[in-house]
C-alpha positions in Angstrom: 37.3 28.1 173.0 36.6 25.6 170.0 33.3 27.2 169.5 34.6 30.7 169.5 37.3 29.8 167.2 35.1 28.7 164.5 32.5 31.2 165.1 35.6 33.9 164.3 36.1 32.1 161.1 32.2 31.9 160.1 32.1 36.0 161.1 35.5 36.5 158.7 33.1 35.5 155.8 32.0 38.6 155.9 35.0 41.0 156.7 36.0 42.7 154.0 40.0 43.3 152.9 42.2 45.2 155.0 45.6 46.6 154.5 47.7 45.1 151.8 46.1 41.7 151.3 44.4 41.0 148.2 41.6 38.8 147.8 40.7 39.0 144.0 43.3 37.7 141.1 42.6 40.9 139.4 43.7 42.9 142.0 47.0 41.1 143.2 49.9 43.0 142.0 53.1 41.0 142.7 56.8 41.2 141.1 60.0 39.1 142.0 60.9 42.0 144.8 57.5 41.7 146.3 57.7 41.1 150.3 54.7 38.8 149.8 53.7 36.0 147.7 50.4 34.8 146.7 48.4 31.2 146.2 46.6 30.2 143.0 44.0 27.3 142.9 41.5 26.4 140.4 38.0 25.2 142.0 34.8 23.9 141.1 32.0 27.0 140.9 28.6 25.5 142.8 25.2 27.1 142.4 26.0 28.3 146.3 28.9 30.0 148.0 31.6 27.9 149.6 35.1 28.7 151.4 38.2 27.3 152.2 39.8 28.1 155.4 43.6 28.0 156.0 46.1 28.5 158.6 49.6 29.8 158.8 51.9 28.1 160.9 53.4 30.5 162.9 55.1 30.7 166.7 52.2 29.0 168.2 51.3 26.5 165.7 48.9 26.6 162.9 45.6 28.3 163.4 47.8 31.4 164.5 46.3 33.3 161.7 43.1 32.2 159.6 42.8 32.8 156.0 39.4 32.3 153.9 39.2 31.9 149.8 35.5 32.6 149.2 34.1 31.1 145.9 30.8 32.7 144.8 27.6 31.0 143.9 27.8 30.6 139.7 27.1 28.0 137.0 28.5 24.5 137.2 32.2 24.7 136.1 35.8 26.0 137.1 37.7 29.1 137.9 40.8 30.3 139.5 41.0 31.9 143.0 43.9 34.0 144.5 44.9 35.9 147.4 48.3 37.1 148.6 49.8 35.6 151.7 53.1 36.3 153.6 55.9 33.9 153.2 55.5 30.8 155.4 53.8 27.3 155.2 50.1 27.0 155.1 47.3 24.4 156.0 43.7 24.1 154.7 41.6 23.5 157.9 38.0 23.7 157.2 35.7 24.1 154.2 32.7 25.9 154.6 29.3 26.0 152.9 27.0 29.1 153.0 29.0 30.2 156.1 26.8 27.7 158.5 27.9 24.2 157.5 31.7 23.3 157.9 33.7 20.0 157.5 36.9 19.7 159.7 40.1 18.7 158.0 42.1 17.6 160.9 42.0 13.6 159.7 43.8 14.5 156.3 44.2 17.5 154.8 47.3 19.5 152.7 49.8 21.9 153.2 52.1 24.1 151.0 54.9 27.1 151.3 54.2 30.4 149.8 57.6 32.7 149.0 57.6 36.2 148.4 57.8 37.4 145.2 56.3 34.2 143.8 52.5 32.3 142.9 52.2 29.1 144.2 49.9 27.2 142.0 48.3 24.3 144.0 46.3 22.6 141.0 42.7 21.9 140.9 41.3 20.9 144.3 38.2 18.9 143.6 36.6 20.0 146.5 32.8 18.0 145.5 33.5 15.1 147.5 34.0 17.3 150.7 31.1 19.4 150.3 28.8 16.3 149.6 30.4 15.1 153.1 29.2 18.3 154.6 25.5 18.1 153.1 25.1 14.3 154.1 26.5 15.0 157.6 23.7 18.1 157.8 20.8 15.5 156.6 22.1 12.8 158.9 21.9 15.3 162.1 18.6 17.0 161.2 20.8 20.5 160.8 19.8 21.4 157.0 18.4 24.5 158.3 20.5 26.8 160.5 19.8 30.1 162.5 21.5 33.0 163.8 24.9 31.9 165.2 24.2 28.2 164.9 26.4 26.0 162.8 27.0 22.4 161.7 30.2 21.0 162.0 31.7 17.5 160.6 34.8 16.0 159.3 36.2 15.1 156.2 39.6 14.0 154.8 40.9 14.6 151.5 42.1 12.0 149.4 45.2 12.2 146.9 42.9 12.4 144.0 41.1 15.7 145.1 44.0 17.7 144.5 44.6 17.3 140.4 45.8 19.4 137.8 49.5 19.6 138.7 51.0 18.6 135.4 52.8 21.2 132.7 50.1 21.5 130.5 47.9 22.8 133.8 50.8 24.7 134.6 50.9 26.4 131.6 47.4 27.3 131.5 47.6 28.5 135.0 50.6 31.0 134.2 48.0 32.2 131.0 45.5 32.8 133.5 48.0 34.8 135.8 49.3 36.8 132.4 45.8 37.9 131.6 44.0 38.4 135.2 46.7 38.7 137.7 48.8 42.0 136.0 51.2 40.0 133.7 52.5 37.8 136.4 52.6 34.5 134.6 56.3 33.9 134.8 55.7 34.2 139.0 53.6 31.3 138.9 55.6 27.6 139.9 53.6 24.6 141.3 53.5 24.5 145.1 54.9 21.9 147.3 51.7 20.3 148.5 52.1 17.9 151.0 49.5 15.7 152.8 49.2 16.2 156.4 47.0 15.5 159.2 46.4 18.0 162.6 47.5 15.5 164.9 51.2 15.7 163.2 51.7 19.2 163.4 53.4 20.0 166.6 51.2 22.8 168.1 48.0 20.3 167.7 49.3 16.9 169.0 47.9 17.6 172.5 44.8 19.1 171.9 41.4 18.6 169.5 41.0 21.9 167.6 37.9 20.9 165.6 34.7 19.5 167.1 
């Protein structure tokens, strides 16, 4: 079952957006009366594609629903990513590189809340350290080339300094971005209530190991 969950997540990297969910900042249309909210994150760009895998806390705990935020390959720098989400509590579960290598964040990660009619700004996620860990473990295991549905899974942990850029100047910049690129919705942007966590402290996951 563990591998099925991860391979399903891998497959989702290639599935186009469906329904009312929007995965591109410029496609998001929110108002204070919207049923959905959105998450906004500033992330580093890499010369390869990587993705953040989140899950929503539901009746069966986290992983009831899985959401992928993909960052396309680009010159080194930073960009904003966003997507609409239904209200609730979300957790970062995995970081994927090129859809084949992944780091499970069960030892240490973060959670945040989405509210309807609001854009939750997480800040800057300095994911480079996690990507370096993925690459290091792939080299150590001789898994630098992956074929078909094979994949390499390792472990990583987020430290406090990996979520930065949450001061008033950064929030103001995020609001300017939302005004210019998210249908003039800068007034809806507020700092997300980001909190540190691990899989083992989240109810449903106390008795089973989800990753690895």
